[in-house]
Biopython code that builds the backbone (N, CA, C, O; Angstrom):
import numpy as np
from Bio.PDB.StructureBuilder import StructureBuilder

atoms = [
    (1, "UNK", "N", (70.334, 80.902, 5.503)),
    (1, "UNK", "CA", (71.077, 82.145, 5.481)),
    (1, "UNK", "C", (72.187, 82.022, 4.440)),
    (1, "UNK", "O", (72.784, 80.959, 4.271)),
    (2, "UNK", "N", (72.451, 83.118, 3.753)),
    (2, "UNK", "CA", (73.505, 83.156, 2.744)),
    (2, "UNK", "C", (74.551, 84.191, 3.129)),
    (2, "UNK", "O", (74.272, 85.142, 3.859)),
    (3, "UNK", "N", (75.748, 83.986, 2.624)),
    (3, "UNK", "CA", (76.838, 84.939, 2.821)),
    (3, "UNK", "C", (76.497, 86.241, 2.096)),
    (3, "UNK", "O", (76.033, 86.217, 0.956)),
    (4, "UNK", "N", (76.727, 87.362, 2.751)),
    (4, "UNK", "CA", (76.474, 88.667, 2.146)),
    (4, "UNK", "C", (77.484, 88.974, 1.044)),
    (4, "UNK", "O", (77.211, 89.760, 0.137)),
    (5, "UNK", "N", (78.649, 88.347, 1.135)),
    (5, "UNK", "CA", (79.733, 88.640, 0.204)),
    (5, "UNK", "C", (79.660, 87.798, -1.074)),
    (5, "UNK", "O", (79.765, 88.339, -2.175)),
    (6, "UNK", "N", (79.481, 86.467, -0.935)),
    (6, "UNK", "CA", (79.528, 85.579, -2.103)),
    (6, "UNK", "C", (78.239, 84.781, -2.323)),
    (6, "UNK", "O", (78.126, 84.035, -3.296)),
    (7, "UNK", "N", (77.272, 84.938, -1.421)),
    (7, "UNK", "CA", (75.969, 84.269, -1.484)),
    (7, "UNK", "C", (76.029, 82.755, -1.279)),
    (7, "UNK", "O", (75.065, 82.051, -1.580)),
    (8, "UNK", "N", (77.137, 82.258, -0.776)),
    (8, "UNK", "CA", (77.253, 80.836, -0.451)),
    (8, "UNK", "C", (76.372, 80.523, 0.760)),
    (8, "UNK", "O", (76.137, 81.382, 1.609)),
    (9, "UNK", "N", (75.895, 79.297, 0.823)),
    (9, "UNK", "CA", (75.146, 78.840, 1.985)),
    (9, "UNK", "C", (76.027, 78.017, 2.927)),
    (9, "UNK", "O", (75.538, 77.455, 3.908)),
    (10, "UNK", "N", (77.306, 77.948, 2.630)),
    (10, "UNK", "CA", (78.265, 77.192, 3.443)),
    (10, "UNK", "C", (78.783, 78.082, 4.567)),
    (10, "UNK", "O", (79.927, 78.539, 4.546)),
    (11, "UNK", "N", (77.913, 78.318, 5.551)),
    (11, "UNK", "CA", (78.278, 79.207, 6.658)),
    (11, "UNK", "C", (78.206, 78.453, 7.975)),
    (11, "UNK", "O", (77.541, 77.424, 8.097)),
    (12, "UNK", "N", (78.917, 79.003, 8.959)),
    (12, "UNK", "CA", (78.897, 78.430, 10.307)),
    (12, "UNK", "C", (78.888, 79.583, 11.305)),
    (12, "UNK", "O", (79.180, 80.731, 10.971)),
    (13, "UNK", "N", (78.547, 79.238, 12.522)),
    (13, "UNK", "CA", (78.476, 80.254, 13.573)),
    (13, "UNK", "C", (79.310, 79.816, 14.763)),
    (13, "UNK", "O", (79.303, 78.648, 15.150)),
    (14, "UNK", "N", (80.032, 80.775, 15.337)),
    (14, "UNK", "CA", (80.824, 80.531, 16.540)),
    (14, "UNK", "C", (80.620, 81.701, 17.492)),
    (14, "UNK", "O", (80.312, 82.816, 17.071)),
    (15, "UNK", "N", (80.793, 81.435, 18.760)),
    (15, "UNK", "CA", (80.783, 82.509, 19.752)),
    (15, "UNK", "C", (82.224, 82.951, 19.941)),
    (15, "UNK", "O", (83.105, 82.139, 20.227)),
    (16, "UNK", "N", (82.453, 84.249, 19.776)),
    (16, "UNK", "CA", (83.795, 84.816, 19.894)),
    (16, "UNK", "C", (83.785, 85.989, 20.868)),
    (16, "UNK", "O", (82.810, 86.732, 20.973)),
    (17, "UNK", "N", (84.890, 86.127, 21.568)),
    (17, "UNK", "CA", (85.057, 87.273, 22.470)),
    (17, "UNK", "C", (85.614, 88.430, 21.653)),
    (17, "UNK", "O", (86.623, 88.295, 20.962)),
    (18, "UNK", "N", (84.943, 89.558, 21.747)),
    (18, "UNK", "CA", (85.381, 90.726, 20.983)),
    (18, "UNK", "C", (85.291, 92.002, 21.797)),
    (18, "UNK", "O", (84.575, 92.059, 22.797)),
    (19, "UNK", "N", (86.016, 93.023, 21.372)),
    (19, "UNK", "CA", (86.021, 94.300, 22.090)),
    (19, "UNK", "C", (84.752, 95.112, 21.813)),
    (19, "UNK", "O", (84.173, 95.051, 20.728)),
    (20, "UNK", "N", (84.351, 95.859, 22.815)),
    (20, "UNK", "CA", (83.250, 96.813, 22.684)),
    (20, "UNK", "C", (83.785, 98.150, 23.185)),
    (20, "UNK", "O", (84.152, 98.280, 24.353)),
    (21, "UNK", "N", (83.829, 99.128, 22.311)),
    (21, "UNK", "CA", (84.295, 100.457, 22.703)),
    (21, "UNK", "C", (83.099, 101.332, 23.042)),
    (21, "UNK", "O", (82.056, 101.263, 22.393)),
    (22, "UNK", "N", (83.268, 102.157, 24.072)),
    (22, "UNK", "CA", (82.188, 103.062, 24.473)),
    (22, "UNK", "C", (82.780, 104.246, 25.217)),
    (22, "UNK", "O", (83.922, 104.194, 25.673)),
    (23, "UNK", "N", (82.009, 105.304, 25.337)),
    (23, "UNK", "CA", (82.399, 106.473, 26.131)),
    (23, "UNK", "C", (81.557, 106.491, 27.392)),
    (23, "UNK", "O", (80.343, 106.296, 27.345)),
    (24, "UNK", "N", (82.214, 106.726, 28.523)),
    (24, "UNK", "CA", (81.495, 106.747, 29.797)),
    (24, "UNK", "C", (80.556, 107.944, 29.879)),
    (24, "UNK", "O", (79.481, 107.852, 30.473)),
    (25, "UNK", "N", (80.953, 109.055, 29.290)),
    (25, "UNK", "CA", (80.076, 110.223, 29.190)),
    (25, "UNK", "C", (80.554, 111.100, 28.040)),
    (25, "UNK", "O", (81.589, 110.828, 27.430)),
    (26, "UNK", "N", (79.812, 112.133, 27.753)),
    (26, "UNK", "CA", (80.096, 112.979, 26.594)),
    (26, "UNK", "C", (81.426, 113.713, 26.716)),
    (26, "UNK", "O", (81.989, 114.137, 25.707)),
    (27, "UNK", "N", (81.934, 113.870, 27.933)),
    (27, "UNK", "CA", (83.186, 114.594, 28.151)),
    (27, "UNK", "C", (84.420, 113.729, 27.908)),
    (27, "UNK", "O", (85.526, 114.255, 27.786)),
    (28, "UNK", "N", (84.247, 112.422, 27.837)),
    (28, "UNK", "CA", (85.379, 111.525, 27.613)),
    (28, "UNK", "C", (86.010, 111.778, 26.249)),
    (28, "UNK", "O", (85.322, 111.844, 25.230)),
    (29, "UNK", "N", (87.324, 111.916, 26.250)),
    (29, "UNK", "CA", (88.043, 112.082, 24.997)),
    (29, "UNK", "C", (88.502, 110.744, 24.437)),
    (29, "UNK", "O", (88.763, 110.616, 23.241)),
    (30, "UNK", "N", (88.595, 109.762, 25.301)),
    (30, "UNK", "CA", (89.088, 108.446, 24.888)),
    (30, "UNK", "C", (88.026, 107.384, 25.163)),
    (30, "UNK", "O", (87.323, 107.442, 26.172)),
    (31, "UNK", "N", (87.919, 106.427, 24.267)),
    (31, "UNK", "CA", (86.978, 105.329, 24.461)),
    (31, "UNK", "C", (87.480, 104.364, 25.526)),
    (31, "UNK", "O", (88.684, 104.151, 25.674)),
    (32, "UNK", "N", (86.548, 103.790, 26.260)),
    (32, "UNK", "CA", (86.846, 102.673, 27.153)),
    (32, "UNK", "C", (86.547, 101.396, 26.377)),
    (32, "UNK", "O", (85.781, 101.414, 25.414)),
    (33, "UNK", "N", (87.150, 100.295, 26.796)),
    (33, "UNK", "CA", (86.955, 99.029, 26.092)),
    (33, "UNK", "C", (86.624, 97.928, 27.095)),
    (33, "UNK", "O", (87.276, 97.797, 28.130)),
    (34, "UNK", "N", (85.607, 97.145, 26.773)),
    (34, "UNK", "CA", (85.288, 95.920, 27.506)),
    (34, "UNK", "C", (85.163, 94.812, 26.464)),
    (34, "UNK", "O", (85.119, 95.080, 25.263)),
    (35, "UNK", "N", (85.106, 93.586, 26.926)),
    (35, "UNK", "CA", (85.010, 92.443, 26.020)),
    (35, "UNK", "C", (83.762, 91.628, 26.345)),
    (35, "UNK", "O", (83.374, 91.497, 27.506)),
    (36, "UNK", "N", (83.149, 91.087, 25.308)),
    (36, "UNK", "CA", (81.957, 90.256, 25.489)),
    (36, "UNK", "C", (81.960, 89.149, 24.441)),
    (36, "UNK", "O", (82.540, 89.293, 23.365)),
    (37, "UNK", "N", (81.308, 88.054, 24.774)),
    (37, "UNK", "CA", (81.154, 86.938, 23.850)),
    (37, "UNK", "C", (79.912, 87.173, 23.005)),
    (37, "UNK", "O", (78.814, 87.346, 23.535)),
    (38, "UNK", "N", (80.090, 87.178, 21.688)),
    (38, "UNK", "CA", (78.978, 87.398, 20.764)),
    (38, "UNK", "C", (79.010, 86.361, 19.645)),
    (38, "UNK", "O", (80.078, 85.855, 19.301)),
    (39, "UNK", "N", (77.850, 86.042, 19.074)),
    (39, "UNK", "CA", (77.832, 85.116, 17.943)),
    (39, "UNK", "C", (78.393, 85.793, 16.685)),
    (39, "UNK", "O", (78.014, 86.913, 16.344)),
    (40, "UNK", "N", (79.297, 85.091, 16.012)),
    (40, "UNK", "CA", (79.893, 85.579, 14.767)),
    (40, "UNK", "C", (79.605, 84.541, 13.693)),
    (40, "UNK", "O", (79.771, 83.342, 13.920)),
    (41, "UNK", "N", (79.177, 84.995, 12.537)),
    (41, "UNK", "CA", (78.839, 84.112, 11.425)),
    (41, "UNK", "C", (79.990, 84.158, 10.422)),
    (41, "UNK", "O", (80.457, 85.234, 10.048)),
    (42, "UNK", "N", (80.441, 82.973, 9.990)),
    (42, "UNK", "CA", (81.568, 82.855, 9.064)),
    (42, "UNK", "C", (81.140, 82.147, 7.793)),
    (42, "UNK", "O", (80.370, 81.187, 7.838)),
    (43, "UNK", "N", (81.634, 82.616, 6.669)),
    (43, "UNK", "CA", (81.421, 81.939, 5.400)),
    (43, "UNK", "C", (82.635, 81.045, 5.137)),
    (43, "UNK", "O", (83.766, 81.528, 5.079)),
    (44, "UNK", "N", (82.399, 79.762, 4.981)),
    (44, "UNK", "CA", (83.491, 78.823, 4.717)),
    (44, "UNK", "C", (84.010, 78.952, 3.288)),
    (44, "UNK", "O", (85.130, 78.530, 3.001)),
    (45, "UNK", "N", (83.217, 79.526, 2.394)),
    (45, "UNK", "CA", (83.627, 79.651, 0.995)),
    (45, "UNK", "C", (84.584, 80.811, 0.755)),
    (45, "UNK", "O", (85.611, 80.645, 0.098)),
    (46, "UNK", "N", (84.250, 81.987, 1.285)),
    (46, "UNK", "CA", (85.080, 83.168, 0.992)),
    (46, "UNK", "C", (85.797, 83.745, 2.210)),
    (46, "UNK", "O", (86.651, 84.619, 2.064)),
    (47, "UNK", "N", (85.458, 83.262, 3.422)),
    (47, "UNK", "CA", (86.127, 83.747, 4.625)),
    (47, "UNK", "C", (85.513, 84.991, 5.241)),
    (47, "UNK", "O", (85.994, 85.465, 6.271)),
    (48, "UNK", "N", (84.470, 85.529, 4.640)),
    (48, "UNK", "CA", (83.816, 86.722, 5.175)),
    (48, "UNK", "C", (83.201, 86.391, 6.531)),
    (48, "UNK", "O", (82.681, 85.293, 6.727)),
    (49, "UNK", "N", (83.260, 87.341, 7.468)),
    (49, "UNK", "CA", (82.674, 87.158, 8.798)),
    (49, "UNK", "C", (81.817, 88.374, 9.137)),
    (49, "UNK", "O", (82.153, 89.503, 8.777)),
    (50, "UNK", "N", (80.711, 88.132, 9.830)),
    (50, "UNK", "CA", (79.840, 89.235, 10.225)),
    (50, "UNK", "C", (79.055, 88.862, 11.480)),
    (50, "UNK", "O", (78.990, 87.700, 11.882)),
    (51, "UNK", "N", (78.466, 89.886, 12.077)),
    (51, "UNK", "CA", (77.583, 89.684, 13.226)),
    (51, "UNK", "C", (76.194, 90.173, 12.831)),
    (51, "UNK", "O", (76.026, 90.876, 11.835)),
    (52, "UNK", "N", (75.215, 89.790, 13.623)),
    (52, "UNK", "CA", (73.842, 90.194, 13.326)),
    (52, "UNK", "C", (73.228, 90.905, 14.526)),
    (52, "UNK", "O", (73.936, 91.351, 15.429)),
    (53, "UNK", "N", (71.907, 91.004, 14.523)),
    (53, "UNK", "CA", (71.186, 91.726, 15.572)),
    (53, "UNK", "C", (71.414, 91.138, 16.966)),
    (53, "UNK", "O", (71.343, 91.864, 17.958)),
    (54, "UNK", "N", (71.684, 89.850, 17.051)),
    (54, "UNK", "CA", (71.910, 89.236, 18.367)),
    (54, "UNK", "C", (73.182, 89.777, 19.009)),
    (54, "UNK", "O", (73.208, 90.067, 20.205)),
    (55, "UNK", "N", (74.234, 89.909, 18.211)),
    (55, "UNK", "CA", (75.495, 90.455, 18.732)),
    (55, "UNK", "C", (75.319, 91.917, 19.132)),
    (55, "UNK", "O", (75.831, 92.351, 20.164)),
    (56, "UNK", "N", (74.598, 92.668, 18.316)),
    (56, "UNK", "CA", (74.357, 94.077, 18.630)),
    (56, "UNK", "C", (73.571, 94.216, 19.930)),
    (56, "UNK", "O", (73.856, 95.107, 20.730)),
    (57, "UNK", "N", (72.595, 93.354, 20.149)),
    (57, "UNK", "CA", (71.822, 93.366, 21.393)),
    (57, "UNK", "C", (72.724, 93.079, 22.591)),
    (57, "UNK", "O", (72.626, 93.756, 23.614)),
    (58, "UNK", "N", (73.591, 92.096, 22.474)),
    (58, "UNK", "CA", (74.516, 91.757, 23.563)),
    (58, "UNK", "C", (75.429, 92.937, 23.853)),
    (58, "UNK", "O", (75.628, 93.299, 25.013)),
    (59, "UNK", "N", (75.987, 93.538, 22.807)),
    (59, "UNK", "CA", (76.874, 94.701, 23.002)),
    (59, "UNK", "C", (76.158, 95.820, 23.732)),
    (59, "UNK", "O", (76.706, 96.412, 24.662)),
    (60, "UNK", "N", (74.933, 96.111, 23.315)),
    (60, "UNK", "CA", (74.168, 97.191, 23.945)),
    (60, "UNK", "C", (73.853, 96.874, 25.401)),
    (60, "UNK", "O", (73.916, 97.760, 26.253)),
    (61, "UNK", "N", (73.514, 95.621, 25.697)),
    (61, "UNK", "CA", (73.233, 95.220, 27.077)),
    (61, "UNK", "C", (74.472, 95.380, 27.962)),
    (61, "UNK", "O", (74.365, 95.821, 29.106)),
    (62, "UNK", "N", (75.632, 95.028, 27.441)),
    (62, "UNK", "CA", (76.879, 95.171, 28.197)),
    (62, "UNK", "C", (77.144, 96.640, 28.509)),
    (62, "UNK", "O", (77.463, 96.990, 29.645)),
    (63, "UNK", "N", (77.013, 97.492, 27.507)),
    (63, "UNK", "CA", (77.255, 98.925, 27.718)),
    (63, "UNK", "C", (76.242, 99.505, 28.698)),
    (63, "UNK", "O", (76.621, 100.252, 29.601)),
    (64, "UNK", "N", (74.973, 99.179, 28.538)),
    (64, "UNK", "CA", (73.953, 99.667, 29.462)),
    (64, "UNK", "C", (74.237, 99.222, 30.893)),
    (64, "UNK", "O", (74.056, 99.998, 31.831)),
    (65, "UNK", "N", (74.673, 97.998, 31.061)),
    (65, "UNK", "CA", (74.998, 97.484, 32.389)),
    (65, "UNK", "C", (76.129, 98.271, 33.032)),
    (65, "UNK", "O", (76.088, 98.564, 34.227)),
    (66, "UNK", "N", (77.121, 98.608, 32.252)),
    (66, "UNK", "CA", (78.265, 99.370, 32.772)),
    (66, "UNK", "C", (77.846, 100.791, 33.132)),
    (66, "UNK", "O", (78.183, 101.287, 34.208)),
    (67, "UNK", "N", (77.124, 101.437, 32.248)),
    (67, "UNK", "CA", (76.748, 102.826, 32.454)),
    (67, "UNK", "C", (75.747, 102.996, 33.595)),
    (67, "UNK", "O", (75.723, 104.046, 34.237)),
    (68, "UNK", "N", (74.930, 101.993, 33.855)),
    (68, "UNK", "CA", (73.950, 102.079, 34.935)),
    (68, "UNK", "C", (74.520, 101.627, 36.270)),
    (68, "UNK", "O", (73.930, 101.858, 37.326)),
    (69, "UNK", "N", (75.660, 100.989, 36.205)),
    (69, "UNK", "CA", (76.112, 100.357, 37.341)),
    (69, "UNK", "C", (77.057, 100.631, 38.301)),
    (69, "UNK", "O", (77.238, 99.845, 39.231)),
]
sb = StructureBuilder()
sb.init_structure("model")
sb.init_model(0)
sb.init_chain("A")
sb.init_seg("    ")
for serial, (resi, resn, name, xyz) in enumerate(atoms, 1):
    if name == "N":
        sb.init_residue(resn, " ", resi, " ")
    sb.init_atom(name, np.array(xyz, "f"), 0.0, 1.0, " ", f" {name:<3s}", serial, name[0])
structure = sb.get_structure()
């Protein structure tokens, strides 16, 4: 895998807790926030950080769990 920003291969991955904003229903004017641990990829060369499909899947599972539950 290469960095999207500088194309370096000097990357690492860590699990980080981050916020997930969502609306409980269409009438909500304000977002609710929960936190989940997701994999974050970091470039050691330029400092760029990003998430991939795994983090998006985790976020979606958390929101679905809340809304169904």
